C-alpha positions as CSV (number, residue, x, y, z in Angstrom):
1,M,-31.6,-73.4,140.6
2,T,-29.6,-71.2,143.0
3,Y,-26.6,-72.2,145.0
4,F,-28.6,-72.3,148.2
5,N,-31.0,-74.9,146.7
6,K,-28.3,-77.5,146.4
7,P,-28.1,-80.4,148.8
8,K,-25.7,-79.8,151.7
9,H,-23.3,-82.6,150.6
10,I,-22.9,-81.0,147.2
11,I,-22.4,-77.6,148.8
12,A,-19.7,-79.2,151.0
13,G,-17.8,-80.6,148.0
14,E,-18.0,-77.3,146.1
15,N,-17.0,-75.2,149.2
16,L,-14.0,-77.4,149.9
17,A,-12.7,-76.8,146.4
18,K,-13.4,-73.1,146.5
19,G,-11.7,-72.7,149.8
20,L,-8.5,-74.3,148.5
21,I,-8.7,-72.2,145.3
22,K,-9.0,-69.1,147.3
23,R,-6.4,-70.0,149.9
24,D,-3.8,-70.9,147.3
25,E,-4.8,-68.2,144.8
26,L,-5.2,-70.7,142.0
27,D,-6.4,-70.3,138.5
28,V,-9.8,-71.9,138.7
29,K,-9.2,-73.6,135.2
30,F,-6.3,-75.6,136.5
31,F,-7.6,-76.7,139.9
32,K,-6.4,-80.3,140.6
33,A,-8.2,-81.8,143.6
34,N,-5.8,-84.8,143.8
35,E,-3.0,-82.5,144.9
36,Y,-4.8,-82.0,148.2
37,F,-5.7,-85.5,149.2
38,D,-2.7,-86.0,151.4
39,E,-3.3,-82.7,153.2
40,L,-7.0,-83.4,153.7
41,F,-6.7,-86.9,155.0
42,E,-3.9,-85.7,157.4
43,F,-6.2,-82.8,158.5
44,F,-8.8,-85.4,159.6
45,D,-6.1,-87.6,161.2
46,C,-7.0,-90.4,158.7
47,E,-4.4,-93.0,157.7
48,V,-4.6,-93.9,154.0
49,I,-3.4,-97.3,152.8
50,D,-3.1,-98.4,149.2
51,F,-3.6,-102.2,149.2
52,P,-4.4,-104.8,146.5
53,M,-7.9,-106.1,147.1
54,N,-10.7,-108.0,145.3
55,S,-11.3,-106.4,141.9
56,K,-14.9,-105.6,142.9
57,I,-13.8,-103.5,145.8
58,S,-12.7,-99.9,145.2
59,G,-12.2,-98.6,148.8
60,L,-13.1,-98.8,152.4
61,T,-13.4,-96.1,155.1
62,Q,-13.6,-97.2,158.8
63,K,-13.1,-96.0,162.3
64,D,-12.1,-98.5,165.0
65,E,-9.9,-98.7,168.2
66,L,-6.9,-97.9,166.0
67,G,-8.4,-94.7,164.6
68,L,-9.7,-93.5,161.3
69,S,-8.4,-95.2,158.1
70,V,-9.1,-95.4,154.4
71,M,-8.1,-98.3,152.3
72,I,-7.8,-97.8,148.5
73,N,-7.6,-100.8,146.2
74,S,-4.3,-100.4,144.4
75,N,-5.7,-102.6,141.6
76,I,-8.4,-100.2,140.4
77,P,-7.9,-98.5,137.0
78,N,-6.1,-95.2,136.8
79,G,-9.3,-93.5,135.7
80,M,-11.0,-94.4,139.0
81,I,-8.2,-93.5,141.4
82,N,-9.0,-89.8,142.0
83,F,-12.8,-90.4,142.2
84,T,-12.2,-93.2,144.7
85,Y,-10.0,-91.0,146.9
86,A,-12.6,-88.2,146.7
87,H,-15.4,-90.7,147.4
88,E,-13.7,-92.0,150.5
89,L,-12.9,-88.4,151.6
90,A,-16.6,-87.8,151.4
91,H,-17.3,-90.7,153.7
92,V,-14.9,-89.2,156.2
93,I,-16.4,-85.7,156.1
94,L,-20.0,-86.5,155.7
95,H,-20.5,-89.8,157.4
96,I,-17.7,-91.1,159.7
97,K,-17.5,-87.7,161.5
98,N,-21.2,-87.8,162.1
99,G,-21.2,-91.3,163.5
100,I,-22.4,-93.1,160.4
101,T,-20.6,-96.1,159.1
102,P,-20.6,-96.6,155.3
103,E,-20.4,-100.0,153.7
104,I,-17.4,-101.3,151.7
105,D,-17.3,-99.5,148.4
106,T,-17.6,-101.6,145.3
107,D,-17.6,-100.9,141.6
108,N,-21.4,-100.3,141.8
109,S,-21.3,-98.0,144.9
110,T,-18.7,-95.7,143.3
111,S,-20.7,-95.4,140.1
112,F,-23.5,-93.0,139.4
113,T,-26.0,-95.9,139.3
114,S,-25.9,-96.6,143.1
115,R,-29.2,-96.3,144.9
116,D,-27.8,-96.3,148.4
117,K,-28.2,-92.8,150.0
118,L,-24.7,-92.7,151.6
119,E,-23.1,-93.7,148.3
120,I,-25.1,-91.2,146.3
121,E,-24.0,-88.4,148.7
122,A,-20.4,-89.6,148.5
123,N,-20.5,-89.8,144.7
124,Q,-22.0,-86.3,144.3
125,F,-19.6,-84.8,146.8
126,A,-16.7,-86.4,145.0
127,A,-17.8,-85.2,141.6
128,Q,-18.4,-81.7,142.9
129,F,-15.0,-81.5,144.6
130,L,-13.1,-82.9,141.6
131,L,-14.9,-80.6,139.2
132,P,-16.3,-77.6,141.0
133,D,-18.7,-75.4,139.1
134,I,-16.4,-72.5,138.9
135,S,-13.6,-74.6,137.4
136,L,-15.8,-76.7,135.0
137,K,-17.6,-73.7,133.6
138,S,-14.4,-71.7,133.3
139,Q,-12.7,-74.6,131.4
140,V,-15.5,-74.9,128.8
141,L,-15.5,-71.1,128.4
142,S,-11.8,-71.3,127.9
143,N,-12.4,-73.7,125.0
144,F,-11.2,-76.8,126.8
145,T,-12.3,-80.0,125.0
146,L,-13.7,-82.9,127.0
147,Y,-10.4,-84.6,126.8
148,N,-8.5,-81.4,128.0
149,I,-10.8,-81.5,131.1
150,K,-10.2,-85.2,131.5
151,Y,-6.5,-84.8,131.4
152,N,-6.4,-81.8,133.6
153,S,-8.5,-83.3,136.4
154,N,-7.7,-86.9,135.9
155,V,-11.3,-88.0,136.1
156,S,-13.4,-90.3,133.9
157,V,-15.6,-89.1,131.1
158,D,-18.6,-90.3,133.1
159,V,-17.8,-87.9,135.9
160,I,-17.5,-85.0,133.5
161,K,-20.7,-86.0,131.8
162,W,-22.6,-86.2,135.0
163,R,-21.4,-82.8,136.1
164,L,-22.1,-81.0,132.8
165,I,-25.5,-82.5,132.5
166,S,-26.3,-81.5,136.0
167,I,-25.3,-77.9,135.3
168,L,-27.4,-77.8,132.1
169,T,-30.5,-79.3,133.7
170,K,-30.5,-77.7,137.1
171,E,-29.1,-74.3,136.4
172,Y,-30.1,-73.7,132.8
173,G,-33.3,-75.6,132.9
174,L,-32.7,-77.9,129.9
175,H,-34.6,-81.2,129.7
176,K,-32.3,-84.1,130.4
177,I,-32.7,-85.4,126.8
178,D,-31.6,-82.0,125.4
179,S,-28.8,-81.8,127.9
180,M,-27.6,-85.2,126.7
181,K,-27.6,-84.0,123.1
182,V,-25.6,-80.9,124.0
183,F,-23.1,-83.1,125.9
184,D,-22.8,-85.6,123.0
185,S,-22.1,-82.8,120.6
186,Y,-19.5,-81.3,122.9
187,R,-17.9,-84.7,123.3
188,Q,-17.1,-84.7,119.5
189,C,-15.1,-81.4,119.8
190,R,-11.5,-82.0,119.2
191,T,-10.1,-78.5,118.9
192,H,-10.5,-75.3,120.9
193,E,-12.2,-73.7,117.9
194,T,-14.9,-76.4,117.7
195,V,-15.5,-76.0,121.4
196,K,-16.0,-72.3,120.9
197,N,-18.6,-73.0,118.2
198,S,-20.3,-75.7,120.2
199,E,-23.8,-75.5,121.7
200,M,-22.2,-76.3,125.1
201,F,-20.1,-73.1,124.9
202,S,-23.1,-71.1,123.8
203,V,-25.3,-72.3,126.6
204,L,-22.7,-71.6,129.3
205,Q,-21.7,-68.3,127.8
206,E,-25.4,-67.2,127.8
207,M,-25.6,-68.3,131.5
208,K,-22.6,-66.2,132.2
209,L,-24.0,-63.1,130.5
210,N,-27.5,-63.4,131.9
211,Q,-26.8,-64.6,135.4
212,M,-23.1,-64.8,136.3
213,D,-21.4,-61.5,135.5
214,K,-20.3,-61.3,139.1
215,K,-21.2,-64.8,140.2
216,F,-17.7,-66.4,139.6
217,E,-16.1,-63.9,141.9
218,R,-18.9,-64.2,144.5
219,D,-18.8,-67.9,144.4
220,L,-15.0,-67.9,144.9
221,Y,-14.7,-65.4,147.6
222,G,-18.1,-65.1,149.3
223,Y,-18.4,-68.3,151.3
224,A,-16.9,-70.0,154.3
225,T,-13.4,-71.3,154.6
226,W,-12.5,-74.6,153.2
227,I,-13.0,-76.8,156.3
């Protein structure tokens, strides 16, 4: 699957991350999307409010006579905070700016089990922005364990799992069941050495050798600016 076959909302999440990496000349392995939330919401003239809400609600994006605002439930678990911010950012970029009003986001809508089109788009944008391909692949090929990635990006294991399985199935062509097995094996790695000897490392290394000798640099510097 080539870059240009990806849905536009996924390309948007990836390009946003790439543009920031390029602009700030970052090491792709250590990209932290959460460091840019304040800047991005300010760019879109969007007020962000952390407020305790019903435990089922994770966030809300709306535009009214007072302007554009995002409310984040301050009671949500730490592991959901970055994803919720990125999910609401997706609503701002993909939906509100195009005149589409999303619903209140709940535990279900910000999970990967949502069936609502807007929520699927926001989830996939969020995951792609938090863990862009160039960063995630570089992390694995630098022998990061699953928990190294989780700590570096401050995202849940579910988000990392969805992203890696997506790469294995859509880019490498593995069946989803086989991709799950590769991920489950990688999940058991506790040291850099075990990552280097894992099937996940082997698959991504083979992808790099066969298809991506120049793709990392092209992906990073060959596309539009970040907004």
